[in-house]
C-alpha positions in Angstrom: 0.0 0.0 0.0 3.0 2.3 0.0 2.2 3.4 -3.6 -1.2 4.4 -2.5 0.1 6.5 0.4 2.6 8.1 -1.9 -0.1 9.1 -4.4 -2.4 10.2 -1.7 0.4 12.3 -0.1 1.3 14.0 -3.3 -2.3 14.8 -4.2 -3.0 16.0 -0.7 -0.1 18.5 -1.0 -1.2 19.7 -4.4 -4.8 19.9 -3.2 -3.7 22.0 -0.2 -1.8 24.4 -2.4 -4.8 24.9 -4.8 -7.2 25.2 -1.9 -5.0 27.8 -0.2 -4.6 29.8 -3.5 -8.4 29.6 -4.0 -9.0 31.0 -0.5 -6.4 33.7 -0.9 -7.9 34.8 -4.3 -11.4 34.9 -2.9 -10.2 36.9 0.1 -8.4 39.3 -2.2 -11.2 39.8 -4.7 -13.8 39.6 -1.9 -12.5 42.9 -0.6 -12.8 44.7 -4.0 -16.2 46.1 -4.6 -17.8 46.2 -8.1 -18.3 49.6 -9.6 -22.0 48.7 -10.1 -22.5 48.0 -6.4 -24.6 44.9 -7.2 -24.6 42.2 -4.6 -24.3 38.4 -5.3 -28.1 38.2 -4.8 -28.7 41.0 -7.3 -26.4 39.4 -9.9 -27.9 35.9 -9.5 -31.5 37.2 -9.9 -30.6 39.3 -12.9 -28.7 36.5 -14.6 -31.7 34.2 -14.1 -34.1 36.8 -15.5 -31.9 37.5 -18.5 -31.9 33.8 -19.3 -35.7 33.6 -18.9 -35.5 31.5 -15.8 -38.4 32.4 -13.5 -38.8 29.3 -11.3 -35.5 29.4 -9.5 -35.0 31.1 -6.2 -31.9 32.7 -4.8 -31.3 32.0 -1.1 -28.6 32.4 1.4 -26.8 29.4 3.0 -24.4 29.3 6.0 -20.7 28.7 5.6 -17.8 29.7 3.4 -17.5 28.5 -0.2 -20.8 26.6 0.3 -22.3 28.0 -2.8 -24.2 25.6 -5.1 -27.2 25.1 -7.3 -29.7 22.5 -6.2 -31.7 21.2 -9.2 -34.1 19.2 -7.0 -35.7 22.3 -5.5 -34.4 24.8 -8.1 -32.5 27.1 -5.7 -29.3 29.0 -6.2 -27.7 28.7 -2.8 -25.2 31.5 -2.0 -23.0 31.6 1.0 -23.5 34.5 3.4 -20.3 36.2 2.2 -21.5 36.1 -1.4 -25.2 36.7 -1.0 -25.0 40.2 0.5 -21.5 41.2 -0.9 -20.9 43.5 -3.8 -17.4 42.3 -4.4 -15.8 40.9 -7.6 -15.6 37.5 -6.0 -19.3 37.5 -5.1 -20.2 38.4 -8.7 -18.1 35.6 -10.1 -19.5 33.0 -7.7 -23.1 34.1 -8.1 -22.9 34.0 -11.9 -21.2 30.6 -11.8 -23.9 29.0 -9.8 -26.5 30.6 -12.0 -24.5 29.0 -14.9 -25.6 25.6 -13.5 -29.2 26.8 -13.3 -29.0 27.8 -17.0 -27.5 24.3 -17.8 -30.4 22.7 -16.0 -33.0 24.9 -17.8 -31.4 24.2 -21.3 -30.9 20.5 -20.7 -27.1 20.5 -20.8 -26.3 16.9 -21.5 -23.2 16.6 -19.2 -25.2 18.0 -16.2 -28.0 15.5 -16.9 -25.5 12.7 -17.0 -23.9 13.7 -13.8 -27.3 14.1 -12.0 -28.2 10.5 -13.1 -24.9 9.2 -11.6 -25.5 10.8 -8.2 -27.5 7.9 -6.6 -25.0 5.3 -7.8 -22.0 7.3 -6.7 -23.5 7.9 -3.3 -23.5 4.2 -2.7 -20.3 3.3 -4.5 -18.2 5.9 -2.7 -19.3 4.6 0.7 -18.6 0.9 -0.2 -15.6 1.0 -2.5 -12.8 1.5 0.0 -14.2 -1.3 2.3 -14.6 -3.7 -0.5 -11.1 -2.9 -1.8 -9.6 -3.5 1.6 -11.4 -6.8 1.9 -10.1 -7.8 -1.6 -6.6 -7.0 -0.5 -6.9 -9.2 2.6 -6.8 -6.4 5.2 -10.2 -7.4 6.7 -10.2 -11.2 6.5 -6.5 -12.0 6.3 -6.6 -13.4 2.8 -6.7 -11.5 -0.5 -9.4 -12.2 -3.1 -8.9 -10.8 -6.6 -12.6 -11.1 -7.4 -13.6 -9.0 -4.4 -10.8 -6.5 -5.2 -12.1 -6.2 -8.8 -15.6 -5.5 -7.5 -14.2 -2.8 -5.2 -12.3 -1.3 -8.2 -15.4 -1.2 -10.3 -17.2 0.6 -7.5 -14.4 3.1 -7.2 -14.5 3.6 -11.0 -17.9 5.2 -10.7 -16.5 7.9 -8.5 -13.7 8.5 -10.9 -16.0 8.8 -13.8 -18.2 11.2 -11.8 -15.2 13.4 -11.0 -14.3 13.5 -14.8 -17.8 14.3 -15.8 -17.8 17.1 -13.3 -15.0 18.9 -15.1 -16.9 20.0 -18.2 -19.9 20.8 -16.1 -17.9 23.2 -13.9 -16.0 24.7 -16.8 -19.1 25.2 -18.8 -20.8 27.0 -15.9 -17.9 29.3 -15.5 -17.8 30.1 -19.2 -21.5 30.9 -19.2 -21.0 33.1 -16.2 -18.0 35.0 -17.6 -19.7 35.5 -21.0 -22.8 36.9 -19.3 -20.8 39.2 -16.9 -18.9 40.6 -19.9 -22.0 41.0 -22.1 -23.9 42.8 -19.5 -21.0 45.0 -18.5 -21.3 44.0 -14.9 -17.6 43.2 -15.0 -15.2 44.9 -17.4 -11.5 45.4 -17.8 -9.6 44.5 -14.6 -12.8 43.5 -12.8 -13.5 40.9 -15.4 -9.9 39.6 -15.4 -10.2 39.1 -11.6 -13.5 37.4 -11.8 -12.0 35.1 -14.4 -9.0 34.4 -12.2 -11.2 33.5 -9.2 -13.2 31.0 -11.2 -10.1 29.6 -12.7 -8.7 28.7 -9.3 -12.1 27.3 -8.2 -12.1 25.0 -11.3 -8.6 23.8 -10.5 -9.9 22.2 -7.3 -12.0 19.9 -9.5 -9.1 19.2 -11.7 -7.0 18.1 -8.7 -9.8 15.9 -7.5 -10.2 14.2 -10.9 -6.4 13.6 -11.3 -6.2 12.2 -7.8 -9.1 9.8 -8.5 -7.7 8.6 -11.8 -4.3 8.0 -10.2 -5.8 6.1 -7.4 -7.9 4.0 -9.8 -4.8 3.2 -11.9 -3.0 2.1 -8.7 -5.8 -0.2 -7.7 -5.9 -1.7 -11.2 -2.1 -2.3 -10.9 -2.7 -4.1 -7.6 -5.3 -6.3 -9.2 -3.0 -7.1 -12.1 -0.2 -8.0 -9.8 -2.5 -10.2 -7.7 -3.6 -12.1 -10.8 -0.1 -12.6 -12.0 0.8 -14.3 -8.6 -2.0 -16.8 -9.0 
């Protein structure tokens, strides 16, 4: 398992770096007010209206960087720092989450695919590590390639989910930035900073996807080695 711990350690350090950069960027841009003075709530509601979406509510949710779009109840959930803030960071985040609402309203295929995967991934993510450990012999004292293969298959669902998430997140950011520029809400240096904030947010998903792929490949290597010993 040393290979696994090495991969996990490297990706942990990379993830920490990206996370810290993201937080520092949002702190920096969160202190720079928009010239328009619009809050995250204002921007979200305007973007929804401009896209003809009238059945989605914009609400405040506790926490930091807890912003998300919930397709089940059609709500754009903005963290408290975004909902009432008129900063560049708030504008970027609010528009990004509305980008997901636009995806939902227009039937964006990758979002639909990801949504269909959620129930399966919820189950597989809880079971995969335990099944893999059992297959490696850590639970019952004897390895079993078949059980290991089942665990790898379960883990693969999470990996696919993380890969599907990438185009969904990048597309939402692209929609957000295009709308912010077209409406003139962000322009010049403001727009560059909004783009920079969303770039670092997207990189957190990239790190997660790379980590998941690397771990999956490592598990496949373990399975191949176990079969060669038989």
